[in-house]
N, C-alpha and C positions, 0 to 999 in steps of 0.2 A: 436516641429517639426518646421522645417524651411520652408519658402515659396520660392521655387526655382526661381519663376518669379521675385523676388525682387533682385536677384543677377545679376549684370552687366555682369559677366563672362558667365552666362547662356544665356543672350541676345546675347552676342558675338558669342557663339557657335551656337545658333539658326540661327543667320544671316548667318554664314558660311554655315550651312546646306542648307538653302534656296538657297544660291549662288551656291553651288555645284550641287544641283538638276537642277538649270537653265542651268548651264554650261555643264552638262553632257547630256542634251537632244539631242544634235547633235552628240554624239559619234556614231561610226559605230555599226551596228546591231551585229556584231561579239563580241562586248564588253559588250553586254547586261548583261551577267551573269559573266563577268570577271571584268575588270578594272572599268567600270561604276558602277557596284554593290559594289565593294570594296571601291571606293571613297565615295559613298553615305553612306555605313555602317560606315566607319570611321568617317565621318562628323556627322551623327546623334548620334553616340556614345558619342560625346563630351557633348552636352547638356543633353542627356538622363542619363548619369552617374551622372552628377551634380544634376539632378532632383531626381534620386534614392537615392543619398547620403543625400539629404535634408530630405528624408522620414525616415532616420535612426535615432535611438534614441541617439547615442553617437557621440561625436566629432571625436573619433577614426574611427568610421565607415564612417562618412562624409569625413574625410581626405582620407581614403582608396579609396572611389569612385572618389574623385578629382584626385588622382594619376592615377587611371584607365583612367579617362578623358584625362589627360595629355598624357598618352601613345597613346590614340586614335588620339590625335592631332599630335603626332610625326608620326604615321602611315599615316595620311592624308598628312602630309608634304611630305613624300616619294612618295605617289601616285600622287601628283601634279607634282612632278619632272618627273615621268614616263609619265604622260599625256602630259606634255610639250615636252619631248624628242620623243614621238611618234607623235607629231604634232597634237594632239587632242585639245590642247589649245595653244594660241599664247603666246609669251614671256611676253607681257604686262599684260595679264590676269593672267598668272602664278605669276608674281611678286606681283600683287595686292592681289591675294588670299594667297600667301605665307606670305606676310606682315600681313594679318589678322590672319592667323593661329599662327604666332609667337607672335603677340600681345596677343592673347587668351592664349597661353601657359604661357606667363609672368604673365597674370592676374590669372591664375590657381595657378601658383607657389606662387604668393603673398598671395592668399587666404590660401593655404596650410601652409605657414609660420605663418599666423595669428592664426591658430587653435592650 
């Protein structure tokens, strides 16, 4: 069994999740159960799927959860575009967050390739 806390990619996903939670605090009340919730769910899905995969017995199962995590990162990438276009986050915040998501996607992909 792997310890997910030892993976840098899990740390990256956790940091993104914390950032998304902070940035969505100021979203309009109307987005409470819409975009705000979707952003948060996509964000925490990244490190949570890495953690779940680490708890699996086989490399194949771990790899499957990494791929799910990568899909969540892509979903988050779109939701960030939507948040920017709706003016819920500014362009510089968007760019910083998008860069972190893409960095994490590359890290996940590298780990998948190693398995």
